[in-house]
C-alpha positions in Angstrom: -35.8 44.6 8.6 -38.5 42.0 7.9 -37.7 42.1 4.2 -34.0 41.7 4.9 -34.6 38.7 7.2 -36.9 37.1 4.6 -34.3 37.6 1.9 -31.6 36.1 4.2 -33.7 33.0 4.9 -34.4 32.6 1.2 -30.7 32.8 0.5 -29.9 30.2 3.2 -32.6 27.9 1.9 -31.1 28.1 -1.6 -27.7 27.0 -0.4 -28.9 24.1 1.8 -29.5 21.6 -1.0 -26.0 22.2 -2.4 -24.5 21.8 1.1 -26.4 18.5 1.6 -24.9 17.1 -1.7 -21.3 17.6 -0.5 -19.4 15.7 2.2 -16.0 15.8 3.7 -14.6 13.1 6.1 -11.6 13.2 8.4 -10.3 9.7 9.0 -7.2 7.8 10.2 -5.5 4.9 11.7 -3.2 5.0 14.8 -1.0 2.0 15.4 1.7 1.5 18.1 3.5 -1.5 19.4 6.3 -2.5 21.8 8.6 -4.9 20.0 11.6 -7.0 20.9 13.6 -8.5 18.0 16.8 -10.4 17.2 18.8 -9.7 14.1 16.8 -6.6 13.0 17.3 -2.8 13.6 14.4 -0.4 14.5 14.0 0.1 10.8 14.1 -3.7 10.1 17.5 -3.8 8.4 19.9 -6.7 9.2 22.0 -6.4 12.4 24.1 -8.7 14.6 22.3 -7.2 17.7 19.1 -7.6 19.6 16.8 -4.5 19.9 13.7 -3.4 21.8 11.7 -0.6 20.3 8.3 1.3 20.2 7.3 1.3 16.6 4.3 2.6 14.6 2.9 0.4 11.8 3.5 -3.1 13.0 -0.2 -3.5 12.4 -1.7 -1.3 9.7 0.4 1.8 8.7 -0.6 4.8 10.8 -2.2 7.6 8.7 -4.6 10.4 8.6 -6.5 11.9 5.7 -9.4 13.9 4.2 -11.8 12.5 1.7 -14.9 14.0 0.1 -17.3 14.2 -2.7 -19.9 16.5 -4.3 -22.9 15.3 -6.2 -22.9 17.1 -9.6 -26.2 15.6 -10.8 -26.9 13.0 -13.5 -24.9 10.4 -11.6 -21.7 12.4 -11.8 -19.6 13.1 -8.7 -16.5 15.1 -7.9 -14.1 13.3 -5.5 -10.9 14.1 -3.7 -8.5 12.4 -1.2 -5.6 13.7 0.7 -3.6 11.2 2.9 -0.5 11.5 5.0 1.6 8.9 6.8 1.8 9.2 10.6 4.6 8.2 12.9 2.8 7.6 16.2 6.1 6.7 17.9 7.7 10.0 16.9 4.9 12.4 16.2 5.7 12.9 12.6 3.4 13.3 9.5 4.3 12.7 5.9 7.7 11.6 4.6 10.5 12.6 2.3 8.1 12.0 -0.6 5.9 14.9 0.6 3.4 15.9 3.3 0.5 14.1 1.6 2.8 11.3 0.7 0.1 8.5 0.5 -2.4 10.3 -1.7 -3.2 13.7 -3.2 -5.9 13.1 -5.8 -8.8 14.8 -7.4 -11.3 13.1 -9.7 -14.7 12.5 -11.3 -16.8 9.4 -10.9 -20.0 8.1 -12.5 -21.7 4.9 -13.8 -18.8 4.6 -16.4 -16.2 4.4 -13.6 -13.8 6.9 -12.0 -10.8 9.0 -13.2 -8.4 10.5 -10.6 -5.4 12.7 -11.1 -2.4 13.5 -8.8 -0.1 11.4 -6.6 -1.6 7.9 -6.1 -0.8 4.2 -5.7 0.4 2.3 -8.8 -1.9 -0.6 -10.1 0.6 -3.2 -8.7 0.4 -1.6 -5.2 -3.4 -1.5 -5.5 -3.7 -5.1 -6.7 -1.7 -6.8 -4.0 -4.1 -5.4 -1.4 -6.6 -8.0 -2.5 -4.5 -11.1 -1.9 -1.8 -10.3 0.7 -1.9 -13.0 3.4 -1.8 -10.6 6.4 -4.0 -7.8 4.9 -1.2 -5.4 4.1 -0.1 -5.1 7.7 3.4 -4.6 9.0 4.6 -2.5 6.0 8.2 -2.5 7.2 8.5 -6.3 7.2 5.8 -7.4 4.7 7.5 -8.7 1.5 4.3 -8.0 -0.5 4.5 -4.4 0.5 8.2 -4.0 0.3 9.1 -6.1 -2.8 5.9 -6.9 -4.7 4.4 -3.5 -4.2 7.8 -1.8 -4.6 7.7 0.2 -1.3 11.3 -0.8 -0.7 12.8 -2.1 -4.0 16.4 -1.7 -2.7 17.7 -0.6 -6.1 18.7 3.0 -5.2 17.2 4.5 -8.3 14.1 6.7 -8.7 12.0 4.7 -11.2 9.0 6.9 -12.1 8.2 10.3 -10.7 8.2 9.2 -7.0 10.3 11.8 -5.0 12.1 8.6 -3.7 15.1 6.5 -4.8 14.0 3.6 -2.7 10.2 3.2 -3.5 8.0 3.1 -6.6 4.6 2.2 -5.0 3.2 5.7 -5.5 3.8 8.1 -8.4 3.2 11.8 -9.1 1.6 13.5 -12.1 -0.6 10.5 -12.7 -4.0 9.7 -14.2 -5.8 6.6 -13.2 -9.0 5.0 -14.6 -11.1 2.3 -12.9 -14.4 0.8 -14.0 -16.4 -2.1 -12.8 -18.7 -4.0 -15.2 -20.4 -6.9 -13.5 -17.7 -9.0 -11.8 -14.9 -7.4 -13.8 -12.9 -4.3 -12.8 -10.6 -2.9 -15.5 -7.9 -0.4 -14.5 -5.4 1.7 -16.4 -2.9 4.3 -15.3 -0.2 6.7 -16.7 2.2 8.9 -14.9 3.9 11.8 -16.8 7.5 11.9 -15.8 7.5 15.7 -16.7 11.2 15.5 -17.6 12.7 18.3 -19.7 14.9 15.7 -21.5 12.2 13.3 -22.8 8.6 12.3 -22.2 9.8 8.7 -21.7 12.0 9.6 -18.7 10.6 8.9 -15.2 7.2 8.0 -16.6 5.2 4.9 -15.7 2.2 3.1 -17.2 0.1 0.1 -16.1 -2.9 -2.1 -16.7 -4.9 -4.2 -14.2 -7.8 -6.6 -14.2 -9.8 -7.8 -11.2 -12.6 -10.4 -11.0 -14.9 -10.9 -8.0 -17.9 -13.2 -7.7 -19.3 -14.3 -4.4 -16.5 -15.2 -1.9 -13.9 -15.4 -4.7 -11.7 -12.4 -5.7 -8.9 -12.6 -8.3 -6.5 -9.8 -9.1 -3.7 -9.0 -11.5 -1.7 -5.9 -12.5 1.4 -4.8 -14.5 3.3 -1.5 -14.3 6.4 -0.3 -16.2 8.6 2.5 -15.0 11.6 4.5 -16.4 14.2 6.4 -14.5 15.8 9.8 -15.4 18.2 8.0 -17.8 15.7 5.7 -19.4 16.5 2.6 -17.3 13.4 0.3 -17.0 11.7 -1.4 -14.1 8.9 -3.8 -14.8 6.6 -5.1 -12.1 3.7 -7.6 -12.1 1.5 -9.4 -9.6 -1.3 -12.0 -9.7 -3.2 -13.5 -6.8 -6.6 -14.1 -5.2 -8.5 -14.8 -2.1 -11.4 -17.1 -1.2 -13.7 -17.1 1.8 -15.6 -20.0 3.3 -17.4 -19.5 6.5 -15.0 -17.8 9.0 -11.9 -18.8 7.0 -10.3 -16.7 4.3 -7.4 -18.1 2.2 -5.0 -15.8 0.2 -2.3 -16.6 -2.5 -0.1 -14.2 -4.4 2.9 -14.2 -6.8 4.8 -11.0 -7.6 7.8 -10.4 -9.9 9.8 -7.4 -10.9 12.9 -6.8 -12.9 14.9 -3.6 -12.9 17.8 -2.4 -15.1 20.3 -1.0 -12.6 22.7 0.0 -15.4 22.9 -0.5 -19.1 24.5 -3.9 -18.5 23.1 -5.1 -15.1 19.7 -6.2 -13.9 18.0 -7.2 -10.6 15.1 -9.6 -10.5 12.9 -10.3 -7.5 10.2 -13.0 -7.1 7.8 -13.2 -4.2 5.5 -16.2 -3.5 3.1 -15.8 -0.6 0.1 -17.6 0.9 -1.8 -17.5 4.2 -5.1 -17.5 6.0 -7.3 -15.6 8.4 -9.7 -17.3 10.7 -12.2 -15.5 12.9 -13.2 -17.5 16.0 -15.9 -15.0 16.9 -16.5 -11.2 16.7 -13.6 -10.6 19.0 -10.8 -13.2 18.4 -9.1 -14.0 15.2 -5.8 -15.5 13.8 -4.0 -14.3 10.8 -0.7 -15.6 9.3 1.3 -15.6 6.1 4.3 -17.3 4.6 6.6 -15.4 2.1 9.4 -16.7 -0.1 11.6 -14.1 -1.7 14.2 -14.9 -4.4 16.6 -12.4 -5.8 18.9 -12.6 -8.9 21.5 -9.9 -9.8 23.9 -9.7 -12.7 27.3 -11.1 -11.8 26.3 -12.0 -8.2 25.1 -15.2 -6.4 21.3 -15.7 -6.0 20.0 -14.9 -2.5 16.7 -14.1 -0.7 14.8 -15.2 2.4 11.7 -16.9 3.8 9.5 -15.2 6.3 6.6 -16.2 8.6 4.4 -13.4 10.1 1.5 -14.1 12.4 -1.1 -12.1 14.3 -3.5 -12.9 17.2 -6.1 -10.2 17.3 -8.6 -9.2 20.0 -11.2 -6.5 19.2 -12.1 -4.3 22.1 -14.6 -2.5 19.9 -15.4 -1.8 16.3 -12.6 0.8 16.2 -10.0 -0.5 18.7 -8.0 -3.8 18.5 -5.2 -5.4 20.5 -2.7 -7.8 18.8 0.2 -10.1 19.4 2.5 -10.3 16.4 5.3 -12.9 15.9 7.7 -13.3 13.0 10.7 -15.3 11.9 13.0 -14.8 9.0 15.7 -17.1 7.5 18.1 -15.3 5.1 19.7 -17.0 2.1 23.1 -15.9 0.8 24.1 -12.3 1.5 20.7 -10.7 1.4 20.8 -9.5 4.9 24.4 -8.1 4.6 27.8 -9.3 5.7 28.3 -9.9 9.4 24.6 -10.0 10.3 22.7 -13.0 11.7 21.4 -15.7 9.4 18.1 -15.7 11.2 15.9 -12.9 12.6 12.8 -13.0 14.8 10.5 -10.6 16.6 7.6 -10.4 19.0 5.3 -7.3 19.1 2.4 -6.3 21.4 0.3 -3.5 20.0 -2.9 -1.6 19.7 -4.7 -0.2 16.6 -7.4 2.5 16.7 -9.3 3.8 13.7 -11.3 7.0 13.5 
């Protein structure tokens, strides 16, 4: 028995270093708000009515996930990330794009950079995170998420392998590289469409370049997509942020152009700027202005301007209360016939991270 116990202890001791070199983290964000609005539905489409709703994601998008890594030695690590959208208002997880709709990636990382494979953000969607005026909050109403990042391109076509005819912010079957060298970060990505017809159907490819020094951060990215018939969607973004004291300023410009048939195109342009000011460790103000212009073959130009602002109060490092206000002025028929020419909303919400 003593020999068996000794052998068991030796075996346990042999496994301890390997266990110490691996880690798995469960994380998430829960966001819920009571919102009253005019000219918008619960899903933020145009309407002639007024609505009052409980929605998830007026602040950051609610989500949960698993991330982990293993030290392989010699500076090499294996990494993974699984992440799913949460609907706090309805108790749902995932979306039509899949259960782990936000991320499902496995990769290797070292001093040379990182390579990941699976379902992941495009480089345009990654890039706009750096310079969005309101920090990528309010995904359902934020034009940099919806239009620049292609979460809601409104074109009704599946560009890239996305499992979705309304969004191209994340793609399946992809390989992404990112490497930082001094202040420069170079990024490249390719998604295999895996079409039986042609290797150029539902594929996507992109390049990105970031630069950061001190309190200045600059970002840029380009991604090209094809649909199942070879129609093309091109998207690009460029922007930056600068911090001085308690003030951070953000500026971004995004543009995308999609072939909606062999003879028609839709072009979107988004200009945004804004600021975040922290009065102290608890109170802060954050606001952004967005101007969206749309051109479509054979139709009049339209678009909208939108202001979104937040007053934030931190109860702790993980829990925050906020007051959100927004106003939208539509141009042309962007909001749909019969709907109000202006929309507005007020939200009171709470965000908790874990």
